[in-house]
C-alpha positions as CSV (number, residue, x, y, z in Angstrom):
1,M,37.5,10.1,22.9
2,A,33.7,9.7,22.9
3,T,31.7,11.3,20.1
4,T,29.5,14.2,21.1
5,T,26.5,14.5,18.9
6,S,24.3,17.6,19.0
7,I,21.2,18.0,17.0
8,T,19.8,21.5,16.6
9,T,17.9,21.2,13.4
10,T,14.1,20.8,13.1
11,Y,12.6,19.7,9.8
12,A,9.5,21.3,8.4
13,G,8.2,22.4,5.1
14,E,10.0,21.0,2.1
15,F,12.4,18.7,4.0
16,A,9.6,17.4,6.2
17,G,7.7,16.6,3.1
18,K,10.6,14.6,1.7
19,Y,11.0,12.6,4.9
20,V,7.3,12.0,5.3
21,S,7.1,11.0,1.7
22,A,9.8,8.4,2.2
23,A,8.1,7.1,5.3
24,L,4.7,6.8,3.6
25,L,5.7,5.6,0.1
26,S,8.4,3.1,1.0
27,G,5.9,0.2,1.7
28,S,5.7,-2.4,-1.1
29,T,2.2,-1.4,-2.3
30,L,2.9,2.3,-2.7
31,A,6.6,1.8,-3.7
32,N,5.5,-0.6,-6.5
33,D,2.7,1.7,-7.6
34,L,0.0,-0.9,-7.1
35,I,-2.7,1.7,-6.4
36,T,-3.3,5.3,-7.4
37,I,-1.6,7.8,-5.1
38,K,-3.4,11.1,-4.6
39,P,-1.0,13.6,-2.9
40,N,-1.7,17.0,-1.5
41,V,-5.2,16.1,-0.2
42,K,-5.4,18.8,2.5
43,F,-8.7,17.8,4.0
44,K,-10.8,15.6,1.7
45,E,-11.3,14.9,-2.0
46,V,-14.6,14.0,-3.7
47,M,-14.5,11.3,-6.3
48,K,-17.5,11.4,-8.6
49,K,-19.0,8.2,-10.0
50,V,-21.1,8.2,-13.1
51,A,-23.6,5.5,-13.9
52,S,-25.9,5.4,-16.9
53,D,-28.4,3.1,-18.6
54,A,-28.4,2.3,-22.3
55,I,-27.3,5.5,-24.0
56,V,-27.4,4.3,-27.6
57,K,-30.9,4.7,-29.2
58,N,-32.3,4.4,-32.7
59,G,-31.7,7.4,-34.9
60,T,-34.5,10.0,-35.3
61,C,-34.8,13.6,-36.6
62,D,-35.5,14.9,-33.0
63,F,-33.4,15.3,-29.9
64,T,-34.9,13.1,-27.2
65,A,-33.2,12.8,-23.9
66,T,-34.2,9.3,-22.8
67,S,-31.2,8.0,-21.0
68,T,-30.7,8.1,-17.2
69,L,-27.5,9.4,-15.8
70,T,-26.8,8.9,-12.1
71,L,-24.0,10.8,-10.2
72,T,-22.8,9.5,-6.9
73,E,-19.6,10.2,-5.0
74,R,-17.1,8.8,-2.6
75,I,-15.0,10.8,-0.2
76,L,-11.3,10.3,0.2
77,Q,-10.5,11.8,3.6
78,P,-7.0,11.0,4.9
79,E,-6.8,10.8,8.7
80,E,-4.1,12.6,10.8
81,F,-1.5,10.5,12.6
82,Q,1.5,11.2,14.8
83,V,4.6,9.7,16.1
84,N,6.0,10.9,19.4
85,L,9.3,9.2,20.3
86,Q,12.0,9.8,22.8
87,L,15.3,8.0,22.0
88,C,18.6,8.0,23.8
89,K,21.5,9.0,21.6
90,K,23.8,6.6,23.4
91,D,21.8,3.6,22.1
92,F,22.2,4.7,18.4
93,I,25.5,6.6,18.1
94,S,27.7,3.5,17.7
95,D,25.5,2.1,14.9
96,W,25.5,5.5,13.1
97,E,29.3,5.9,13.4
98,A,29.8,2.5,11.8
99,I,27.5,3.3,9.0
100,S,29.0,6.7,8.3
101,M,32.5,5.2,8.2
102,G,31.4,3.0,5.4
103,Y,31.1,-0.4,7.1
104,S,27.7,-1.1,5.6
105,A,26.1,-2.5,2.5
106,F,23.4,0.2,2.5
107,S,23.4,2.3,-0.7
108,D,22.0,5.4,0.9
109,L,24.0,6.3,4.0
110,P,22.7,8.9,6.5
111,S,24.9,12.0,6.4
112,S,23.9,13.1,9.9
113,F,22.8,11.5,13.1
114,S,19.4,13.1,12.8
115,D,18.9,11.6,9.3
116,F,19.8,8.2,10.8
117,L,17.1,8.5,13.5
118,I,14.5,9.7,11.0
119,A,15.3,6.7,8.7
120,H,14.8,4.4,11.6
121,V,11.4,5.9,12.3
122,A,10.4,6.2,8.7
123,G,10.9,2.4,8.2
124,K,8.5,1.7,11.0
125,V,5.9,4.2,9.7
126,A,6.2,2.7,6.2
127,Q,5.6,-0.8,7.6
128,K,2.5,0.3,9.5
129,T,1.1,2.2,6.5
130,E,1.5,-0.9,4.3
131,Q,-0.5,-2.9,6.9
132,N,-3.1,-0.2,7.3
133,I,-3.8,0.0,3.5
134,Y,-5.2,-3.5,3.7
135,Q,-5.9,-4.6,7.3
136,G,-6.4,-1.3,9.0
137,V,-9.5,-0.7,11.3
138,N,-10.4,2.8,12.0
139,A,-11.4,2.1,15.6
140,T,-7.9,0.9,16.3
141,E,-5.3,3.4,17.5
142,G,-3.0,4.5,14.7
143,E,-5.1,2.9,11.9
144,F,-7.5,3.9,9.2
145,D,-10.0,1.6,7.5
146,G,-8.1,-0.6,4.9
147,F,-9.4,-2.2,1.8
148,E,-10.3,-5.4,3.5
149,V,-12.8,-3.4,5.6
150,T,-14.1,-0.9,3.0
151,L,-14.6,-3.5,0.2
152,A,-16.3,-5.9,2.5
153,A,-18.8,-3.2,3.6
154,D,-19.6,-2.2,0.0
155,G,-22.5,-4.3,-1.3
156,D,-21.5,-3.6,-4.9
157,V,-18.2,-5.4,-4.6
158,V,-18.1,-8.9,-6.0
159,D,-17.4,-11.2,-3.1
160,V,-15.8,-14.6,-3.5
161,G,-15.9,-17.0,-0.5
162,A,-12.5,-18.3,0.5
163,G,-13.4,-21.8,1.7
164,A,-10.2,-23.7,2.4
165,A,-6.9,-21.9,3.0
166,V,-4.8,-21.2,-0.1
167,T,-2.0,-23.7,-0.5
168,A,0.4,-24.8,-3.2
169,A,-2.1,-27.6,-4.1
170,N,-5.1,-25.4,-4.6
171,A,-3.6,-21.9,-5.4
172,V,-4.3,-22.2,-9.1
173,D,-8.0,-23.1,-8.5
174,K,-8.4,-20.3,-5.8
175,I,-6.9,-17.6,-8.0
176,G,-9.0,-19.0,-10.8
177,L,-12.2,-18.4,-8.8
178,T,-11.2,-14.7,-8.4
179,V,-10.5,-14.3,-12.1
180,D,-13.8,-16.0,-13.0
181,A,-15.6,-13.4,-10.9
182,I,-14.0,-10.4,-12.6
183,P,-16.8,-8.4,-14.5
184,S,-16.6,-8.6,-18.3
185,S,-16.5,-4.8,-18.5
186,V,-13.2,-4.8,-16.5
187,Y,-11.6,-8.0,-17.8
188,G,-8.9,-7.0,-20.3
189,S,-8.4,-3.5,-18.8
190,E,-4.8,-2.3,-19.1
191,D,-4.3,-1.7,-15.4
192,L,-6.2,-4.7,-14.1
193,Q,-4.3,-6.7,-11.5
194,I,-4.8,-9.3,-8.8
195,I,-3.3,-8.2,-5.5
196,V,-2.7,-11.2,-3.3
197,A,-1.6,-11.8,0.3
198,P,2.0,-13.0,0.9
199,N,0.9,-16.6,1.6
200,V,-1.1,-16.7,-1.6
201,Y,1.9,-15.3,-3.6
202,R,4.2,-18.0,-2.1
203,A,1.6,-20.7,-2.7
204,Y,1.2,-19.7,-6.4
205,V,5.0,-19.6,-7.0
206,R,5.3,-23.1,-5.4
207,A,2.3,-24.4,-7.4
208,L,4.0,-23.4,-10.6
209,G,7.1,-25.2,-9.5
210,G,5.2,-28.5,-9.8
211,F,3.2,-28.7,-6.6
212,A,-0.3,-28.1,-8.0
213,T,-2.5,-31.0,-9.2
214,N,-2.8,-29.5,-12.7
215,V,0.8,-28.5,-13.1
216,G,3.5,-30.9,-14.4
217,A,5.7,-32.5,-11.8
218,A,8.7,-30.6,-13.1
219,G,6.9,-27.3,-13.0
220,T,7.3,-24.3,-15.2
221,D,10.1,-24.7,-17.8
222,N,10.8,-28.1,-16.2
223,K,12.8,-26.3,-13.5
224,G,10.9,-27.3,-10.4
225,T,11.2,-24.8,-7.5
226,Q,14.2,-23.2,-9.4
227,W,11.9,-21.7,-12.0
228,F,11.1,-18.4,-10.2
229,N,13.8,-15.6,-9.9
230,G,11.6,-12.8,-8.6
231,G,10.2,-11.6,-12.0
232,A,6.6,-10.8,-12.9
233,L,3.8,-13.3,-12.2
234,T,0.6,-13.5,-14.3
235,F,-2.5,-15.6,-14.3
236,D,-4.5,-15.9,-17.5
237,G,-2.7,-12.8,-18.7
238,I,-3.5,-10.7,-15.6
239,N,-0.6,-9.4,-13.4
240,V,-0.4,-11.1,-10.0
241,V,1.2,-8.7,-7.5
242,L,2.2,-9.0,-3.9
243,G,0.2,-7.0,-1.3
244,Q,2.7,-7.2,1.6
245,G,0.3,-5.9,4.2
246,M,-2.6,-8.0,3.2
247,S,-4.2,-10.7,5.5
248,S,-3.6,-14.3,4.7
249,D,-5.9,-15.9,2.1
250,K,-7.0,-12.6,0.8
251,M,-7.1,-11.3,-2.8
252,I,-8.3,-8.2,-4.6
253,A,-8.8,-8.1,-8.3
254,A,-9.2,-4.4,-9.4
255,E,-7.9,-1.8,-11.7
256,K,-5.1,0.4,-10.3
257,S,-7.1,3.4,-11.3
258,N,-10.0,2.2,-9.1
259,L,-8.0,2.0,-5.8
260,F,-6.7,5.2,-4.1
261,F,-4.3,6.2,-1.4
262,G,-4.6,9.8,-0.2
263,T,-2.1,11.9,1.8
264,G,-1.1,15.5,2.3
265,L,2.7,14.8,1.8
266,L,3.7,18.5,1.4
267,S,0.7,20.1,3.0
268,D,0.9,22.0,6.3
269,S,-0.2,19.0,8.3
270,Q,2.9,17.0,7.4
271,E,6.0,17.5,9.5
272,I,9.0,16.0,11.2
273,K,10.8,17.6,14.1
274,V,14.0,16.3,15.7
275,I,14.6,17.9,19.1
276,D,17.8,17.4,21.0
277,M,17.0,17.6,24.7
278,A,20.6,18.2,25.8
279,D,20.3,21.9,26.0
280,I,16.9,21.7,27.6
281,D,17.3,19.2,30.4
282,G,20.9,18.0,30.1
283,S,19.9,14.5,29.0
284,Q,21.1,12.5,26.0
285,N,17.5,12.1,24.8
286,V,16.3,13.0,21.4
287,R,12.6,13.6,20.7
288,I,11.1,12.8,17.3
289,V,7.8,14.4,16.4
290,M,6.1,13.3,13.2
291,R,2.7,14.3,11.9
292,Y,1.2,13.1,8.6
293,T,-2.1,12.1,7.0
294,A,-3.1,8.9,5.2
295,G,-6.2,7.1,4.0
296,I,-7.6,4.9,1.3
297,Q,-10.7,4.7,-0.8
298,H,-12.1,2.9,-3.9
299,A,-14.4,4.3,-6.6
300,I,-16.6,1.8,-8.3
301,G,-17.3,-1.3,-6.2
302,S,-19.0,-3.3,-8.8
303,D,-15.7,-3.4,-10.8
304,I,-13.8,-5.0,-7.9
305,V,-13.5,-8.6,-6.8
306,L,-12.7,-9.4,-3.1
307,Y,-11.6,-12.9,-2.2
308,S,-11.9,-13.2,1.5
């Protein structure tokens, strides 16, 4: 006997926030907490920047205000996005039934068919958000300006020319160029990190396995390519982390506290609705409507190095 699945629930408010949160925060950059997440930004958030000249003066008996304090600001304004999908239940029910019966290695099984469909959509949204954080271009449908765009447009950001593509043979030298360009005022900061593109991450792991000109032929711990088991990577004491959505041959050296991702999450603009069309037009179609906001911003450009 065929399974009849009817979906009558729509998700809004708290549950919508949970689903949207899962969709937005499941990408590697946000899931691994590589940048600062600012939730509940309903419209925009102003980030103040303070700059001053030499504030320490020789001591006198008088109060003399001689320093110069400059206040500037950046605006974090998440953009609104939507997903409008129409899916046929017939195409997904067999998969959902198999999962719900336990024939799966997934740790979190969907308790209902609607949850299964939402999880399917959430995975796609998370993947797109991860890419947008770095490569996004506002003029492109479904995208906001990512760090590769905003940092390149900021004249205060320290730019390092890429030159040749990053390979196992030159990865140590290329990452070294980025580290050498980090301002002294930032170097040694507790949350300083180097976010690198997937090809740079792979090249650095391979280089430490003995494939770089300045690394022994047997690699780290004399283990060759077997040395790495997915643990933490560092370079000169600075954490090297994977920016899954970053373009090839790109790197960003910055403090986590200087890079921001803004979203509404639980605000009124975030929602997911699952609408079963069976009672409306007699079809087996399900419509998924998702609305959310997302955007990025950085604060102090002069404290950031962009290798591009």
